[in-house]
VEXDREN-2710 file (C-alpha; in Angstrom, 1 decimal):
% VEXDREN-2710
k/r/px/py/pz
1/MET/61.1/76.8/109.4
2/HIS/64.3/75.7/109.4
3/ILE/65.0/76.2/113.5
4/VAL/61.8/74.3/114.6
5/THR/62.3/71.5/112.7
6/GLY/65.6/71.1/113.3
7/MET/64.6/71.5/116.7
8/ILE/61.8/68.5/116.1
9/ILE/64.6/66.3/114.4
10/ALA/67.0/66.7/116.8
11/ALA/65.1/65.8/119.7
12/LEU/63.4/62.9/118.1
13/VAL/66.9/61.8/117.5
14/GLY/68.3/62.5/120.9
15/ARG/70.6/64.7/120.2
16/VAL/69.2/68.0/122.4
17/LYS/70.3/68.3/126.2
18/LYS/67.1/67.4/127.8
19/ARG/66.1/68.4/130.8
20/SER/63.5/65.8/132.3
21/ASP/60.8/68.3/133.2
22/LEU/60.3/69.7/129.9
23/GLN/59.7/66.0/128.2
24/GLY/62.1/66.6/125.3
25/ILE/60.8/69.8/124.3
26/PRO/63.6/72.5/123.4
27/TYR/64.0/74.8/126.2
28/GLN/62.8/78.5/125.4
29/ASN/62.7/81.0/128.7
30/THR/63.2/84.4/126.1
31/GLY/61.7/85.3/122.5
32/PRO/58.4/84.9/121.5
33/LEU/57.3/81.2/122.5
34/GLN/58.5/80.8/126.0
35/ILE/58.2/77.6/128.0
36/ALA/57.1/78.2/131.4
37/HIS/56.8/74.2/132.4
38/VAL/55.3/71.0/131.5
39/LEU/53.6/68.0/133.0
40/PRO/52.5/64.9/131.2
41/GLY/49.6/65.9/129.2
42/ARG/49.8/70.1/130.0
43/ILE/52.0/72.7/129.2
44/ARG/52.3/76.4/129.7
45/LEU/53.9/78.6/127.4
46/ARG/54.4/82.2/127.7
47/ILE/53.6/84.4/124.7
48/PRO/54.2/87.9/124.9
49/ALA/52.5/88.8/121.3
50/LEU/49.1/87.4/123.4
51/GLN/49.4/90.5/125.9
52/GLU/49.4/92.6/122.8
53/LYS/46.3/91.0/121.7
54/ASN/47.8/89.8/118.5
55/ASP/45.3/89.0/116.0
56/ARG/47.5/86.5/114.4
57/VAL/48.2/84.4/118.0
58/LEU/44.7/84.8/118.7
59/SER/43.3/83.1/115.6
60/GLY/46.2/80.8/115.7
61/ILE/44.6/79.7/119.2
62/ASP/41.5/79.2/117.8
63/GLN/42.5/76.5/115.2
64/LEU/44.9/75.0/118.1
65/SER/41.6/73.9/120.1
66/SER/40.3/72.3/117.3
67/LEU/43.4/69.8/116.6
68/LYS/43.2/66.1/117.3
69/GLY/44.9/65.0/120.7
70/ILE/44.1/68.7/122.5
71/ASP/41.6/68.2/125.4
72/GLN/41.2/72.0/126.6
73/VAL/43.4/75.2/125.5
74/SER/43.2/78.5/127.9
75/THR/45.0/81.9/127.9
76/ASN/45.2/84.3/130.1
77/SER/46.3/87.8/128.1
78/VAL/46.9/89.7/131.4
79/THR/50.0/87.1/131.9
80/GLY/50.9/86.2/128.4
81/SER/50.3/82.6/129.1
82/LEU/48.6/79.6/127.3
83/VAL/47.9/76.3/128.7
84/ILE/47.7/73.0/126.8
85/ARG/46.2/70.2/127.8
86/PHE/47.1/67.3/125.5
87/ASN/46.8/63.6/125.1
88/GLN/50.1/62.3/125.2
89/GLN/49.3/59.3/123.3
90/ILE/48.4/61.4/120.9
91/LEU/50.8/64.2/120.3
92/ASP/54.2/64.4/121.5
93/PRO/55.1/67.2/123.4
94/VAL/57.9/68.3/121.1
95/PHE/55.1/68.2/118.3
96/LEU/53.2/70.3/119.8
97/PHE/55.6/72.7/120.3
98/SER/56.2/72.9/116.7
99/VAL/52.6/73.0/116.1
100/VAL/52.1/75.8/118.3
101/ALA/55.1/77.9/117.0
102/ARG/53.8/77.5/113.5
103/LEU/49.9/78.2/113.9
104/LEU/50.6/81.2/116.0
105/GLY/53.3/83.0/113.4
106/LEU/56.1/82.4/115.8
107/GLU/58.1/80.5/113.7
108/GLU/60.3/83.4/111.9
109/GLN/60.7/85.4/115.0
110/LEU/61.9/81.7/116.5
111/GLU/64.8/81.9/114.0
112/LYS/65.7/85.2/113.9
113/PRO/69.1/85.7/115.6
114/VAL/69.5/87.3/119.0
115/ASN/71.5/89.7/119.8
116/PRO/72.1/90.2/123.4
117/ILE/72.5/93.9/124.8
118/ILE/75.9/93.4/125.8
119/LEU/77.2/92.7/122.4
120/ARG/74.9/95.5/121.0
121/GLU/76.2/97.5/123.7
122/LEU/80.1/97.1/123.0
123/ASN/79.4/97.7/119.3
124/GLU/77.7/101.2/120.2
125/MET/81.0/101.6/122.0
126/SER/83.1/100.9/119.5
127/GLY/81.4/102.7/117.0
128/SER/81.4/105.7/119.2
129/LEU/85.0/105.4/119.5
130/ASN/85.7/104.6/115.7
131/ARG/84.4/107.7/115.0
132/ALA/86.2/110.0/117.7
133/VAL/89.3/108.2/116.3
134/TYR/88.3/109.2/112.6
135/ASP/87.1/112.5/113.7
136/GLU/90.1/113.3/115.2
137/THR/92.6/112.1/112.8
138/HIS/90.5/114.3/110.0
139/GLY/89.7/111.1/108.3
140/ILE/93.1/109.8/107.8
141/ILE/92.6/106.7/109.8
142/ASP/89.9/104.7/112.1
143/LEU/90.0/101.7/114.0
144/ARG/89.8/99.0/111.7
145/THR/92.5/100.8/109.4
146/LEU/94.1/100.9/113.0
147/ALA/94.0/97.6/113.5
148/ILE/95.3/96.8/109.7
149/ALA/98.4/98.4/110.7
150/ILE/99.1/97.3/113.6
151/LEU/98.7/93.8/113.1
152/LEU/100.7/94.2/109.9
153/ILE/103.7/95.7/111.3
154/LEU/103.6/93.0/114.1
155/GLY/103.7/90.1/112.0
156/GLY/106.4/91.6/109.6
157/ARG/108.1/92.4/113.0
158/GLN/107.5/88.7/114.2
159/LEU/108.6/87.7/111.0
160/ILE/112.0/88.9/110.7
161/ARG/113.0/88.7/114.1
162/ASP/112.6/85.2/114.1
163/ARG/113.5/84.5/110.5
164/TRP/110.8/82.9/109.7
165/GLY/110.9/80.8/113.0
166/ALA/108.0/81.6/114.3
167/LEU/105.9/81.2/111.0
168/PRO/102.6/80.4/112.5
169/THR/102.3/83.8/114.4
170/GLY/103.8/86.3/111.8
171/VAL/101.7/84.4/109.0
172/THR/98.6/84.6/111.3
173/LEU/99.0/88.6/112.3
174/ILE/99.4/89.3/108.5
175/TRP/96.3/87.0/107.8
176/TRP/93.9/89.2/110.4
177/ALA/95.1/92.2/108.9
178/PHE/94.4/91.2/105.2
179/ASN/91.2/89.6/106.3
180/LEU/90.2/92.9/108.0
181/MET/90.8/94.4/104.7
182/ARG/88.8/92.3/103.0
183/TYR/85.7/92.7/104.9
184/LYS/84.9/96.2/104.4
185/LYS/83.0/97.6/106.7
186/GLY/82.0/102.1/106.0
187/ILE/81.8/104.9/108.7
188/ASP/78.5/105.8/109.8
END
């Protein structure tokens, strides 16, 4: 609910970067509720759950057609699209977007943090590398501990070499090491 509410408030206040063709609706081209296009009095949304014939989504679409200001609602379960013809004098497109999200039960899915494929793959690679180092050293050290040790050594060396002249650099390295120690993450 917070993201949708935030989008509405930001759009109404004018803080959202707007595409002129979207009429103030926050741009969404991924996720559970995607904007295909917006024309005055008409919006086409892509809803992947519509292809799956999700009962909550279908029930929400039935409720949507009974709202004041909505002239016509049509769906295509093959493409997963929802076309809404509405009266812009009665309904603001931004408000309509949030109403659709709420009625279809998609608010929680819109609020979920994104997890890009590249980040997932990098996490997998680092986890595998961490496990390999841990196994190869017979449990003596892992990547996190190795990073802590390197940061402490480099930070201490920098402080000693520069006789505290480069205080921010050495202290920064040591600070990173202590933060790594503080936030413990276990081995799989």
